[in-house]
Structures are given as structure tokens and as C-alpha cells.
N, C-alpha and C positions, 0 to 999 in steps of 0.2 A: 236449389233455389236459383233462379236466373239472376245475374248481376243487375243492380239498379241502373236505370237508363241515365246516360250522361246528361248533366245539367247544361252543358254547353251546346247541345244540338240545336235547340230553338234559337239561341243567341247567334250561333253561326249562320243559321238560315236567314235570320233578319239582317245580319251584317252583309251577307252575300247579296241580298236584295237591295240593300242600301248602296253597295258598290255598283250594282247594275244600274240603279237610277241616278247615281250622283257622278256626273262627269267633271268633278271638281278639279281633277289634275289638269286636264286639257284646258279647262277654263282659266285656272290660275296662270298656266304657262302663256295663254293668249293675252291675259291682262298685262303681264310683265312685258310681253313683246309689244303690245300696243302702247304701253306707257313709254317705252324706249323710243318707239317711232314718233310718238307725239312730241317728245322732248327734242328729237332731232329736227322735226319740222319747226318747232318753236325757235330753236337756236338759229336755224337757217333764216327764218323770217326776221328775227331780230338783227341778224348780221346785214341782211339786204336793206332793211329799213334804215339802219344806222349809216349805211354807206351811200344810199341813193337819195333819201329824202331830207336828211338833216345837214345843216351847214357844218363846216369843219370846226367852228367855234362852239359847238354844242358841249355842254358840260354834263357831268354825271348826275347833276341834281335833277335833270329832267329825263328820266329813263323811259323806255318804251312801255306802253300799256300792255303789250302782248306777253309781258313777263308773268302775267297772272297764271298762265297755264303751266308754269313751273310747279304749281302745287300738285300736279299729277305725280311728281317724283316722291311725294310724301304720303302716297297711299291714302289720300283724302283725310289726313289727320285734322282734327278740329283745333288742336292747340295753335296759338299764334306763332308766327315765325319770329325768330330772334332778330335783334337789330343787325343791320348789314355790317359786314366787315370787308376789309380790302381783299380783293381777289389776287391770288398769286399771279405774277407776271407769266404770260405765255399761254393762259388758259381761257382767254376771252372768246375764241371761236372754235373751241374743241369740245365735242360731245363727251360728257362725263358719264360713266357707267355706274349705276348704283351697286352697292355691295350684294344685294339679293340677286341682281342680274348677273353679277360676276360669279357668284357661287353656283347658280343654276345653269349657267351657260347660255342665258338668254341675251346674247349680244352678238354684234357683227364683228368682223375683223377690223383692225385699226385702219384709218384712211391712209392712202399712199403718202409716204414720207413722214408719218407720225410715229415716234417710238412707242413701243409697248408700254414702257413705264409711264409715259404721258397719257396714254389712252386709258389706262386703268390706275389712276393715281390715288383714288379715294377708297378707304375701307369702312367709312361711316358717314352718316348724314351730316354730322357736324363739319367734316372736311368739305363736303359738297356745298353746304350753305356758305362756307367761307369763300368759295369761289364765285357764287352767283348772287349773294345777297346785296351786293352794291347796286344791282339793277332794280331792286324792289323799292316801291314807294307806298305811300298810303293808298293810292289808287288801286294798286294791286291787291291790297287787303280788301277793298270794296269789291273788286272783281271776283275774288275768291268767295266772298260772302254771297254774291249773286249766283255764282256757280253752285254753291251748296243749296241755296234756296231752290234753284231750278231742279236739282237732283231730288230734293225732298218732294217737290211738287210732282215730279215724274213718278216717283215711287208711290205716292198717294193716289194715283189714278188720274191726275189732272192732265190736261193737254200739254204736251211738251212744247216749250218755246225756247228757241235758241237765244243765248245771250250774246250780244255783240261785244267784242273786246277790241274792235279795230280803232276806235277813237276814244277820246276821253269823255265823251258824252254819256249821259245816263243810258242804261241798258234798254234795248228795245227788242220786242219779240220778233222772232223770225220763224216763220213756219216752214222748216226744212226737216226732212226725214230721210235717213239713209236706208240701206237694205235691211230688211227685217230678218231676225234669227231668233231661235229658241233653243231649249235644252237638247232637242233632237238633233240640232246641227252639230253639237259637240259629242253626241253619242255614237255617231257614225265612225266606223273603223277607217274610213278614207279621209277623215278630217285632218287637214294640215294647216297649221297656224299661218304659215307664210302665204298660202293661197288665199286664206280668208282675209288677211290684211291687204293683199293685192286687190281682192274684190272690193273692199272698202275704199281703197285708193282710187280704183277705176270709177267707182260710182260717184266719187267726189269731184273728179276732173270733168269739166264740160266736154261734150263731144267735139265742139268746134275747136277747142284747144288741143285735143288729142289728134285730130286729123288735119289741122291747118298747115300752112306753109311755114317751115321753120324760120324763114327769113322775116316773116311778118309777125311772128309770135311776140307777145308782150312779155314783161318780166314775170317771173314765177310768183304766183299768188297762193299763199299757204292757207288762206281763209277757208276754202271749201274742205281741205283736208282736216283743218282744225275742227270744223263743225261736225264732219263725219266721225272723226275719232272721238270727239266729245260725246256725240250721241251714242257711239258704241260703248264708251266707258260707262255712261249712265245705264245703258241697257244691261251691260255686264254686271254692274252693281246690283241691279234689280234681280237678275237671275241668281246672283250669288246669295242674295237675301232669301229668295225662294228656296234655293237648295239648302240653306241653313235651317229654314223653317221645316222642310221635309226631313232633314237629318235629325232635328230635335224631336219631331214626331216619331220617327222610326226608333230613335234611341229610347224614347219613353216606352214604346211598344216592347223593345228588347228588355228593358228593366222589368216591365210588368210580366213578360213571359218568363223571365228568370225567376221572379218571385213566385209565380204560379208553379214553375217546375220544382223549385226548392220545397215548396209546401207539399206538392204531390209526392216527392221523394220521401219527405219526412213521414207522411201518412203511410206510404207503402212500407217504410222501415218499421213503423210501429206494428202494422199488420203482420209483417214477417216475424218479428219477435214474438208476437202472440201465437203464430202458427208453430214456431219452434218450441215454445213452452208447452203447447198442447201435444205436440209430438213426443216431447220428453216425458210428459205425464203418461201418455199412452204406452210408451216403451217401458217405463218403470212398472206400470201395471201388468204388462205382459211378462216381464221378467221376475215377477213375484213381489212386486211392491217395493217398499223402501228397504234399503240394505239393512240386514239384521232382523228382518221380520221373521217370525216363527211360523207364519201361515204359508206352508209349502203347497197348499192346494189352490192358491189364488194366482191370477195373472197368467203369465206365459207358460208356466208349467202345466196348468190345466189345459191350455190350448194345444200344447205339444202332445199331451197324453190323449186328448180327444182326437187329434190327427192320427196318432198311431193306432188308436182303437178303430178309427174309420178305415184305415188301410187294412187292418187285420180283418175287419168285417167284409171289406170288398174282396179280399183274397178268399175268404171262406165262401162268399157268395159265388165267386168264379169257380171254385172247386165244386160247389154244389151243382152249379149248372153243368160243369163238365161231367160230373158223375151221373147226373140225370140224363144227359145226352148219351153217355156211354151205355147206361142201362137200356135206354131206348134203342140204341143200335144193336145191343146184344139180343134184346127181345125180337127185333126184326130178323136178325140172322138166324136165331135159334128157332123161331116159330114160323117165319115165312120163307126163310132161306135167301133173303136179299139184304142189301145195304142201301136202301133208297135214300135215307136221310144223309148217310155219308156221301152218297153220290151227289146229292144236292150241294153239300158243302164243297165237294171237289169242283163242281162246275161253276158255282157262283161265288166261292169264297176268295178268289184271286190267289195271290201269292201266300198270304197269311192263311187262307183257307186250305191250300194244299199242304202246308206244313202241319196244320192242325189235323187235317184228314189223315196224313201219314202217322202222326202220333197216336191218334185214337185207334187206327187200324192195328198198330203194334200192341196197344193195350187189349184190344179185342182178341188178338192172337194169343196173348198170355192167358186171358180168361178162358179161351177155348182149351188150352192145354190143361188148365186146372179143373174146369167144370165138366168137360166132355172128353175125357181121355179115351173112352171106349169107342168113340166115333172117329177116331183118328184115321182109320183105314177104310171104313165101310161107308158108302153113300146110300142112305136109306131113301127110297123113292117117296115122293110126297103123295099124300092121299087127296081124294076129292074134297071139295068144300073150300069155301073162301077162307075160313079161319082154321083150316087144318082138321076139321071134324068130318066124320062120315055121316052125311045126311042129318037126320034129326036126332039120332041116338046120342049125339054129343060125345062120341068116343074121343079120347085124347088124340091130339095130332102127333104124327110121327116126327121125331126130331131129324134135323138135317145135319149134314157133316159140316159143322161150322168152321172147322179148321181149314178144310179145303176151300170153302167159300172165301174166307178171309185171305188165305194165301193167294188165291186167284185175283182177288181185289188188289192186294198189295202188288202183285206182279203186273197187273194192268195199270195200276197207278204209277209204278216205276217206269214202265215202258212209255206211258203217256208223258210223264215228266221228261224223260230222256229225249223223246221226239220233240217236245216243245223246246227243250234246251238247244237241241240241234238246229231247229228252225230259227230260234232267236240268235244263235251264233252266226248263222248264215246271213241274217239281216242286220247283224251288229247291234242288236237290241240288248244292251247290257243290263238294263233294269229287269227285263224278263228273264235273262240268264241268271241273274242273282236270285230271283224268286225261286226258280226251278232248282238251283243249286242248294238253296237253304232247305227246300222241301226234301230233296234227295239226300240230305245229310243223315236222315234216319235210316237210310238203306245202306247197310254195310259201311257206315261212317263216310258216305259219299264216294266210295271206291268206284261205283259204276259211272257216275258223272265225271270223275277225274279221269277214269280210263277212256271214256268217250272223248273227252277234250284232248287228251294226249295222243291217243292212237289214231284219231282221224285228222291230226294236224298235217297240213300240207307239207311241212318240212320233212317229216318222216316218210311221207309218201314219195316225195321227189328223191330223197337221199337213199331210199332203199334200193333203187336201181343203180345209183352211182357208186355205192359202197362195194358192189361186186365187181367193179371195173378193175383191171390190172393197173398197177402203179407204173406210170409212164415216165417221162422225163428224158432229156437228151443224154447221150453218152458222155458228153463233156462234163456235165454236172456230176455224174457218178464217178468219173475219173478224178475230178478235183476232190471229191469226198474221200476217195481212197488214197490220194497222194498225201503223204505225211508232211511234205514241205510246202503244200499249197494251203491257202486259207480256206476254212470250211465255207461252202456256199450257202449255208443256212438251212431253214426248214424245207422239207419237200413241198413242191408247189401245190399238189392236190390236198395235202393235209393243211397247208396254210389257207387255201381257199375255204375248206370246211370250217376251220376255226374262225375265220373272219365272218362267215355266214352265221355261225352259231352266235357270235357276239351281237350281230344286228337282230337276229330273230328273237333271242332271249330278252333283249331290251324292249323290243316292240311287244312281245307277248306278255311281259310282266305288267304292262299297262292294261292290257285286256283282262288279265287274271285279277288284278286289283279291283277292277270295276265289276267283274262278273261273278266273283266268288266271295262269300263272307269269310271263308277260311283260305285266304289267298296264299299264305305261306306253305300250307300243305300241298296245294296244287303246284306251286312254283317248285317245290322240292322234288315232287314226282316228275315234273317236266324236265328239270335239270338232270335228274338221275337217268332218265331215258336218253337224253342227249349224250351224256358222257358214256354210258354203258353200251349204248347201241351204235351211235354214229361215230363218235370220236375213237372209241376203243377199237372198233373194227378196222377203221382206216389206219390207225397207229400200228396195229399188228401187221398189216400188209406192207406198210412202209419199212418197218424194221426187218421183216423177213427179206424184203428185197435188198436192203442194205447189208444184211448178214451174208447174203449170197455173193456180195461184192468182196468184202474183206472185213476183218475184225475192226479195223479203224473206221471204216464206213459205218458199221453198226453203232459204234460208240459215239461218233459224231452225230449221226441221225438221232440217237437217243437223247443226246444233250440238247440239240436244236429243238426237238419236239417238246422236251420237258420245259425248256425256257419259254417257248411260244405259248404252250397251253397254260403255263404258270402266269404269263401276262394276261391271258384271257380271264383267268380266275381273279386276278387283281383288278382288272377293269370292271368285271361284274360286281365285285365288292364295292368299289368306289362309286359305281353308277347308282347303286341302291336298289335297282329292280323295282319291287313293289313299294319300297320305302323312298324312292327317288323324290327329291334330290339328296336325302339323307343316306348314309351308308346302310348296307343290309343289316338285318338283325343277326345276333350272335348265332342263332340256330342255323340260319341259311349259310352264314360264313363257315361254320364248322362243317356243314354238309359239303360245301365246295372244296374245302381243304381235303376232306376225306375222299371225295371223288378223284381229285388230282393224285392223291397218294395211291389209291387203288389202281389207277392206270399203270403205274410204273413199279408196283410191288413185285410182279413176276421177274423183273429185270434187275432189281436192286436188293432183293431179299437175301440175307445171309452174306456169304462170301462170293456169290455168283458174279457180282460186278467187279470186284477187285481181281478175281481170277481172269476175267475177260481183259482187264487192263494189263495184267502181267503177261498174258498170252500175246497181246498186241505188241507190247514192248519187246518181248523176246523175239517175235518174228521180225520186227524192224531192226533190232540190234544184230541179230544173226545174219540178216540179209546184208546189212551194211558192212559187217566185219568178215564176211565170208571169204573174200579174196585175201584178206590179211591173214586169216587162219590157214588158208591153203598155202600161202607163201611160206609161213613159218613151218608148216609141216614138211614142205619140200626142202627147206634149208637145214633141217635137223642133221642131215648126213654130213654137212660141211661144218666142222666145229670151229674153224678159224675165220669164217666169213662174217660179215655184218648181219646181225639178227639171225645167225645160224644156230647158236647154242642156246638151249632153253633148259629151264629147270624141269624136274619131274612133274611138278604141279602144273606148270605151263603146258607140258605135253598132254597131260590128261585133259586139261581144259580145252585144248585145241581139238583133240580127238572127239570129245563129247560134243562140242559146239558144232563141229563139221558134220558129225554123224546125225545129230538132231536136225540140223538144217536140211540135209539131204533126205532124211526120212520125212520131214515135213513137206518137202517139195513133191515127193512121190506119193504122199497120202491122197486118198480119194475124198477126204473130208473137205479139202479146200477147193474153191471154185476156180474156174479158168482165169477170171479176172484177178483173183487174189494171187494165184501162181504167177501171173504176168507181172504184178506189182512187186512181188518178192524178187523175181529175177531182175527186174529193172533196178531195184535198190542195190542188188549185188553186182550190177554191171555185167550181167550175163544175158545170153539170148536163149530162146527156147531149145535150140539145137545143142547148146553147150551143156545142158544138164545131164546128158547121157554119155558124155565122153570126158576125157581128161581135161581139167581146167587149166588153161594157160594163164600164168600170172607174170607180172614184171617186177622189177626192183622197186618201182614207185608204189606198187600195191602193198609192199611190206613196210613202207614208211609210215610214221605217225602223221596224222592229218588234223590240224586244229579245226578246220571247217567241219569235218566229220564229228569231232567231239562236240562242237557247238550244236550240231543237228541232234545228236543223241540227248543232250541236256534239254534242248527245246522240246523234244518229244516227251521227255519226262515231265517237264513243267506243264505241258498241255494236259497230260494225263492227270497230274495232281489237281489242276484247276477244274478239270471235268469231274473228278471225284468229289471235290468240295461242293460243286453245284448240284450234283445228282444225289450224293449220299450224305456226307458230313456226319455229324452226331458223335456218339461215343466210340465208334469203330475207326475214326480217322487216324489216331496214333498207330494202331496196328497196321492199317493200310499203308501209311507212310513208311513204316518199318519194312514192310514187304517190298515196296518199290525201291527203298534204299538198298536192300540186299541185291536186288536185280541190277541196280546201277553200279554198285561197287564190284559186282561179279564181272560185268562186261567191260565197263570203262576202266575200273581200277586194276583188275587182275588180268583179264584176257588181253586188254589193249595196252595199258601202261606198264604193268609189271613185266610182261613178256618182253617188250621192247627194251626196258631198262636192263633186264638180265642179259639180253644179247649184247647190249652196248658194254656192260661191265666185263663180260668175258672177252670181248674184242679188245678192250683196253688192257686186260691182263695178257692177252697174246702178244701185244706190242712191246712188252717188256723184254722179250727175248730176241727182238729184231737185231741183226748184226750188220748187215751190209747197207740197208736203206733206212732213211729216217722213218720214225714211227708214223703210222697213219692215224691221225686223231680227227678225221672227218666226222666221226660219230658225235662230236660235240654239237654239230649243227642240229641233229635230231634231238639232242638233249634240251635245246631251247624249247622245242615244241612240247616235249614231255613236261617241262616245268610249267609252260602255259596251260596245258591241259589239267595238270594237277591243281594249279591255282583256281581255274574255273570250277573244277570238281568240288573243291572245298568251299568256295563261295556259294555255289548252288545248294550244297547241303546246309550250310549255315543260314542261308537266306530263305530258302523255300521249304525245306523239310523239317528242320529243327523247331521252328515256331509252331508248326502244326502238331508236334508231339508234346507240346507243353501241358495239355490237360492230364496226361498220364506221366507221372514222375518216373516210374520204373521204365517205361518204354523210352522216355527221353534219355535216361542214363545209358540204356543199352545202345541206343543210336549213337550217342556221343562216344561210347567206348569202342564200338565197331568202327566208327569213322576215324577216331584217333589212331587206332591200330593200323588201319589201312594207309592213312596219310603218313604216319611215322615210318612204316615199312618202305613206302615209295621214296620218302625223303632220304632215308638211310641209303637206299640204292643209288640215288643221285649223288650223295656225298661220297660214296664208295667209288663211283665212276670218276668224280673229280679228283679224288685223292690218287687214284691209279693214273690218271692223266698227269698229275704233278710228278709222280714217281717216274713215269715213262719219259717225261720231258727232261728231268734232271739226270736220269740215267743216260740219255742220249747226249746231253751236254757234257757229262763226265767223260763219255767215250770220245767226244770230239776233243776235249782238253788233253786227253792222253796222247793225242797225235801231235802235241806241241813239241817242236824240235829244241834241243839244247842250244843250238847255235842261234836260235831266234833272239835270245837275250844276251848273247856274246858274239855279236856280228863281227865279221872280218872287215878289213879295210875296203875290200872291193864291194862289200854289201852296204856301205854307208849311203850309197845313192838312194836306196829304198827305205831309209829310216823315216821318211815322211808319212808312211802309211802303216795301218795296223797289220798285225800278223795274220796269215790265212786262218789259223785256228780261231782267232778272235772273230774274224768275219763270219766263219761258219757257225760259231755259237750264236752270235747275235742274229744272224739270218734265221736260224731255226727257232730261237726264242721269240723273235718278232712274229713269226708265223703262228706260233702257239698263242701269243697274246692277242693276235688279230682274231683267231678263231674263238678264243675265250670271250673276247669283247662282243663278238657277234652272237654268242650263245647265252652268256650270263648277263645279269643286271646287278646293279649295286643292291646290297653290299657284298653279294657272293663273288662278284667279279674282283673286287678289291682284295678279299681274303685269298682268292685263288692266286692272283698275281703276287700277293705278298709272300705266299708260301714259295712260289717259284723264285722270287727275288732273294729270299732268305737262303734257300738251298744253293742258288747260284753264287751268292757271296761267300758262303762257307767253302764251296768247291774252289773258288778262285783264290781264297786265302791259302788253302792247302796246296793249290797248284803253284803259287808263287814261292812257297817254302821249298819246293823240290828243285828249284833252278838256281844256278850261280849266275849272277847278273853283273855284267861289266858296267863301266861308266856310261858308255854309249848304249848298252843294253837297257840301262835304266830308263833311257828315253823311250825305248820300245815298250817297256812295261808301262810307262806313263800313258803312252798312246792307247794301249789296250785297256788299261784301267778307266781311262776317260771314256772310251767307247762303251764299255759295260755300264758305267755310271749314267751316261746319256740315254742308253737303252732303257734302263729301269726307271730313270726319272720321267720318261714319257708314259709310263703305265699309271692307271688310276689305282694306286695301292693304298689309299687312305681309307679303306673300308672299315665299317664298325666291327668290333670284336664280339658283339652279342648276337649277330645274325649267322645263320647256318649257311653252308656252302651251296645249298640249292637255290638260294635267291628267293625263296618263297616268303611273301610278306604275311605277317599276322599268323605265324604257325601256332598250332595249339600245343605243341610240345617243344619247349625251349631247352630241353636237356639232351638234344641229339648231338652227335659228333660233328665238330666243325671241320672245315676244309684244312685248316692249318694245324700243325702239331701243337702249337701253343695258343692258337686262337687270336693272337694279337695282330695289329696292323703293321705296315712297313712304311716308315717315313720316306719321303722322296729323296732325302739326302743320305739315305742309309748306305748307299754305295760309295760315298765320298771317302770312306776308310781305305778303299782300294787305291784311290789317288794318293792318299797320305803314305800308304805303304810303298807305292811306286816312287815317291819322293825320297824315301830312305836310300834308294839306290843311286840317286843323282847328286844329292847335296854333299858338300865336303865335310871333313871331320868336325870342324868348329861349328858349322851350322847343324851338324848331326847332334853335337853335344847339347846345343841350345834346344833342339827339338825334343830330345829325350829327357831334359831336365824336368823334374817334378812328376815323372811317370810313376804310378803306383806299382805294387808288386806283381799283380796279375798281368797287366799290360807290359811290364818290364821284360818278363820272360818271353812273351810273344814277339816283342820287338827285337829282343836279342837274337831270335832265330833268323829274322829277316836281315839284320845287320851282318850276321855271320855269312849270309849268302852273297855278300858283296865280293866282287873279285879282288878288291884291295883290303879285304878283312885282315890280312896279315901285316898290314902297314902299321907304323908306330901310332899314327893319329887315330886310326879306327880301333886299334887295340886299347888305346887309352880310354876311348869312349866305352868300349866293352867292359874295361876294368871299372869304370865309374858306375856301370849298371849293376 
């Protein structure tokens, strides 16, 4: 029901009309302006007459008669004026503004020199009267009455007569009329009050006075202005009354319209309620009457049952008509051997007729199989006669081969529909294509029309020639693809072009398929299968074959790039929606796309084929990179005492197998020329070097941290590639296989071999007699520690998290990793411990060269007492070199533990060393110098290492139970060598000071100190003996 019409619309229209006809606003503003101007003229006239015509002795009792026009300030009020009051001083000649003029802004600016407060002093009529009423007299009251009478006469239609107020005589009529104006004057948009007043003023001033000589002009005469403005006021009053009358009439019309509108709305509301009640009664009757009624055969239930019955009868009628037409067609084909009725339906039925024709032909074919099975192979010729009878004998007509006739008709119908579909497709007639596709649905479920649409598509025609082209591309791109240190260049350009074209073609064709086929999803699926299985798969195989001929790495990178790019194609097609655009594709189409993507790469990812390719690639890269290292180690096996020359039996076997495998791989016919070149490049060889003895240098046998980083980077790339291509449940096993490859090459062949050689070199330095031991192998130890740290971090960060789904595999990986890391850490600890032993052994040998006379100098040797002994200098120089190399090799806390062990051993050796010498008083000074030198040397070492860290310096080790560098594992305080200085003081101080020094010493220290005191040269003296007796 539409909403009731608003009651305010007629009222609004009438009010709008009233506003159009009523220029009251401009009129009121003009009246206020005109009154103000009239008052100004009146004041000026009064002032001139009081100064020019009256004597100075004039009294206020005889005021000017022109004051009668002050009644204009009271808006023509009829009430009598109040008695005059005294005017405030200073306001006799100033124009006063009324409150209404002040509020509406209908006033001029103050005269020059007059303050604003004096120009607008009054806010009410009472204050204004107080300033002017002293001029009013009884004559003014008479003049006002005459003015009112004149206005009443003018409004009643009488001839207007001007009332003279110039003298005190009785009023006399003056026939004067100013410019005429009406309501149309104030309706104009160009109306300006100021211009209108100027027009009135110009019409009141005579022409002679406006254009005369200024010198001959007489005094200003306000009478014409007063007459003109008075006429204008009267005329304005008349117009105001006319407007008020029109407003009253229009207001009455508005009220009458509002009453009629309200009455009409009320009547319409009543009618609406009646209609609603009637509808409710009808609805209740259709729904079975009143709730709870037992009459189930009444109302809506009956209507519903009648409707269902009518629908059933219509379906029966349609089936009967179809059966009749089917029998008619069968009679035609069986008796006359034609299908004329069906032909008429095919020609004239349109799209629906073609569908019906195909359906009936199928039914006729089934009837033929049942009713005429004996004529399935033989075509009986027709007899003469129109009805199949021979002459007049009425012999029965020979039957026709109905099956053959119907099949030919179906074949012809199918060809006709396919031809029409093709014509419609070329003309982009989607409606016609849709009708033909619907009709062809009965022919092999639309396989023929779908095959026609897909096979004749221009995309497959154009691409059938391009697929056979060889994979091109510049050589630089393929070189980058095979270079393990270069970033992969991405997908192959020809494959990328094909995928981009497929993305556009499928999105465009999906729009056509949606409009042209009622079964759009089936056509789209067949089209996509043809695209993936024919175009994309063929090009992908060519690209991968080309990459495989380059190298294993090029094949894997090409496979990853192709999988990623084709996967993005599938995602884009899903998000586009194809036939469901802008919605995503249906679940059936999405599953088909995923299956097509998976089928493309199954041959390369099935089973363990992919991980074997990854292992083969890493083995080739690692073997190439470590080839010169293994050759160097093989050549150094004969020299057992040189750096990296001695190897364990396992290391020798690894070297032999790695070298032999690499050389066999290089000589194999399976690898291509480009792959062979890449392997030689990684090994640092040339093509001519593969057939002769390999020349290696000392640098080739050194550990290299950049090479270790390269190997870990190649592993990380392979792991990431495996996650992107494979993933799934086999990931933990694949990770375990790649971990074994990493530990075998980096852990055993690379690190363990180098550490074994360094350990044996350290052992060989223990027997050095003439020259200081060579501990330069410590520099390579730092590289080994760095590589070990990177290896463990890579395993913990990259490989272990990927094995989390399989708890057993994860535990095996952790066990293998811990075993390898612990073995390498123990080897590093062994090397450091042997270095400590070698250093202390050489220091002890140097101390053995200390002369007895060094601590019992003769008188002629007193000059050299200011320096340390040569033995002390030799020991400190050697240990300083050891500390320097250790600092360059190790980091905290391993460095602190290493130097603490050296310091502890040195302190023990020096204490034993001082016990073996007899020291004189002056020799005690020499001992003090040496002790101080040793203390300063050790004090400069960072020996405050933690006791919980192993000597390898590896942070975050997984096995904290390994052997530490020191024998006791504790740190060494920086002031630990101060005991040597105290021992040296025992040889210098006198007996009394010695007694004080040894007072309070416990039993263990007492025996040790007794030995040093007995080594004093003056030990047999009375004072020293007394001290010894006290101990």
C-alpha cells in the first residue's frame, strides 16, 4: 500500500505562492528607511526655521508647527502622545534613531564629529519622546488628526489632498502627486531602497533649484520633500493593507486546503483499513479458514490441491501428445520410410525444436531395436503404390529398415547442428551456439560439440607449430642456470610466453563458454585439460630436456622455476573464477586444475627420483670443490711430519674414494660437455689438466671458510627446492639423506681430515730439540672452529625443524649430528692440549739452561743487575708468541682456558725452578726481576675464562661432557703469578723481616717456604737458622 500523501504539500504550495506575491520584506525595509529620512528632513527644517525666522527671545511655549511630522516615528499609532518632558541637553539638533531602525540596520553612519553613543542613545520610544516632546503643542495634535483623516480618505478611494503644515492656519488642500509606484515595483530583483528614495527626492525638488546658480540659490525648503515623502507613506500604507488583505485571503485558502487534505487522508485511511480487512478475510479463507477449523477441504488447501491436479493433468497431456507424435513418427518411418514430421520439427522448431527432435529420434531408435530387430541389417526395397500396397490387391507393404533410416537422420541432424554451431561461433552468435549445444547434448553427452569447439580453437592451431620448435635462449642464461654460485635466472622465456598466453586465452574463452554452453563447466574442464596436456606439457618436457643436457643443477633449477610459474597460473585461474567470474571457480574445476598441475610434474617427483637427483647434484658440486683438497692430502701422505701430511685410515679411504669417483664422473659419457666444463671450473682445473698429473699448492690443502659457506648455501638451496617441489610425508627422510651427504663431505672429508693432520703435527713438535716448536697450525684451527660452528648452526636451523613430523627420524638425525660434532670437538681439544704440552715442554727446556751464577752474581756482574736473565727473556718471548697465536686462533672462553693452563704449568715450573738454585742477597734481586717479568707476562693474558666451556671455543655445544683444555677446568686469576714475586722476596729481606713474613703460615705452606729459605746463601747464619727453627 503506498504511503498517504503528505498533508503539508498544498499548504507549502500556497505559502510559496504567497511569498511570490508578497514583497512585504522590501516594503517594510523601505518604510523604515523613508521614515528615517522624513525625520531627518523634519529636524533640519525645524532647526533652520528656529535660527532664521524667529527672534532670539522666542520661548519654548511657541514651538514650530512642523513638529507634527514627528508622528511618523510612532508608526502611525492612534494613541495620544504623552505630555512633553524636558529634553536632555545636547540632543536638540541630533537625529535620533528608533530602536527598530537600529536593530534592522536601517540607518546611516553618525554625522562627522558626533560620537556613536550620542547618535544611538535610545533603546525605546519613551526615551525618544523624552527628547522631543517639549516641541509638541496642541496644534501638533490637530495636525496629526488632519494627517490621519487624509490617509483614511486616500485609502477609501477619495482624491488625495495634501495637508499643509507650514503655518498655523487651518489645513488647505493641495493637489500634488509624486511618482506613482505599485507592488510590481518592489517585486523586481533590481529594486534598491536607496535608489527609490533618491527618485522620490529628485521628483520633489524643482528643476530650477536643481540646476540654478549656487550663488543665487535660496535657503533649503523642506516642504516639497515632506509632501513627497508623506504621499509615499500614505501610498505605502495602502499597499501594505492590500498585501495584508491578500495574505488573509491566501491564508484562508491554505486553511481550507489543509482541511480538505486532512479529510481526504482520513477517507483514504478508512478505505485502506477496509481493504486490509478484506485481504485478511481472503487470506484466512485460502489458508483453511479460522484457526482450529476441522474443515480441511476448504480455502487454500483446496486451491493448492486443484493447482497440483492441474499441473499433473498438464504433464499427462504433454506426455500424451509426445506419445502421439512418437507413434506418428514411427508409423511414418516404418510404413513410408521417411521422417517428414520430424523434419518439420527440425526446420521450424528453433532451438527447442532441435532438442525435441533429437530426443524423439533417440526414442525412435530404441523402438526400432525392440520392434524391428530382424531388419537391423537388411534394407528391404519399397514396393509400388502410394501406401506401400501392390496395385489393387491390397497386399501388405514391405517394411523398411527403420534403424538405418533413424541413424541416418540422427547423423544428419548431428552434422547439421555442428555446422550451425560452427557458423554461429564464427559470427559470435552466442544464443545460437547455446541452442545447438543444448540440442547436441543428446549426442554422446555433447562430446562432438565440445570436441569441435576445442579442436578448432585458434590457440591450438597456432601453438601446434610453435611447440615443435627447439628451445632457444642465449648461452649466458644457461650458464647462469648451471652456475651454483649465481642466482637462478627464472623460468625459460618460451615457457613463460606460453603460460602468459594461456592465462589470457583461458580467461577470454571462459566468457564465451559461459554464454555458449548450458553445461559450461564440462566444456571448460575439457578445454583446460587440452591446454595442460598438449601445449604446456610438451613445452615443459622440451625445456627440462634441454636443462638436463646442461647439468643436474640446471635441470633442478628449471624444474623449480617451471613448477612455481605454472603454479601461479593455476592460482590466477582459480582467483579469476573463469565461468564463475568474479566469484572463485567451483570446487570441481579447482580440483581439476590441481590435478593437472600435479600430473605435469609427477614423472619428475615420483618416488625417490627427485631426492636422488638432488643428492647427485650435491655430490658433483662437493666433489668438484674439494677435488684439489683431496689431491693435496693424497700427495702429503708420504710425509708424516709435515702439515696436513698424516691422515687416519678412514681419511685415506675417503680421499681415495672421492678422488676416484670424481675422476670417473669426469670421464663418463653420461655428462654433457657443458656439465663437464662446470665441474672442472669448480675444481679450479682446465680441460687439459684432466688427463695429466694434477698440480696442487699449499693453499689448496688449507681449510677455507668461504668454501664451507658455499657448500652450506648449496645445501640450503637444495632443501628449499625440495620443500617447494615435493614436501609431504617424505620430507624427513629426504632431510636425513641430505644430512648424511653434508656430514660426509664437510664433516669427515674436509674438517676431520684437516684436524687429524694438525693433531699429528702438534704431536711431532713435542720431540723438537734444537728449534722452537712450530705451532702455526693454530691459525688453521680457527678456520676449523668457524666451519664447525656454521655446520652445527645450519643443521639445527635448517634440517632439524624439517624432521619434526617424524620423531624417529629426528632422533636419528640428532644422534648422528651429535656424534660427528663431538668427534670434531674432541679432536680440537686434543690439538689444544698437545699445544699446551709442547709449549710447556719447550719452556721447561729453556729453564734448564738457567746458569747457577745467574742468581749468585760476582762483583763484576753487578752492572747487569738491572735487566732480566737471558733465560727469563727467552721463556717470555716464546710464551708471548704462543699467546699471540692462540689469541688469533681462539675466542672466549676457550682462549681463557687455554692460557690459564699455560699459566698454571709455567707457575709450577718456575716454583720448581727456583727451588733448585742457591740465591745470594744480590741474586735475590735478579730473582725478583725475573719473577716480576713472568708475572707481567701472564697478567697481560685474558685468563679469566669460564670453567664450563670447552677448549674448542664453540658456543652452544650439544654435548657439555667433553674434555676441557685444562686439567682441572678452572680459570686462572690475573694475580696468580704474584706468588713468584713473594718467593723472590724471601731471598732479599733480612732475618727479622723474614720472621714477620713467615709468622702465621700454616703447615702446608710452611714446608714449601722452608725449602726456599734454605736456598738462601746466608741460610747458615744465626738469624736465618733462628727463623728456620721457628718454622
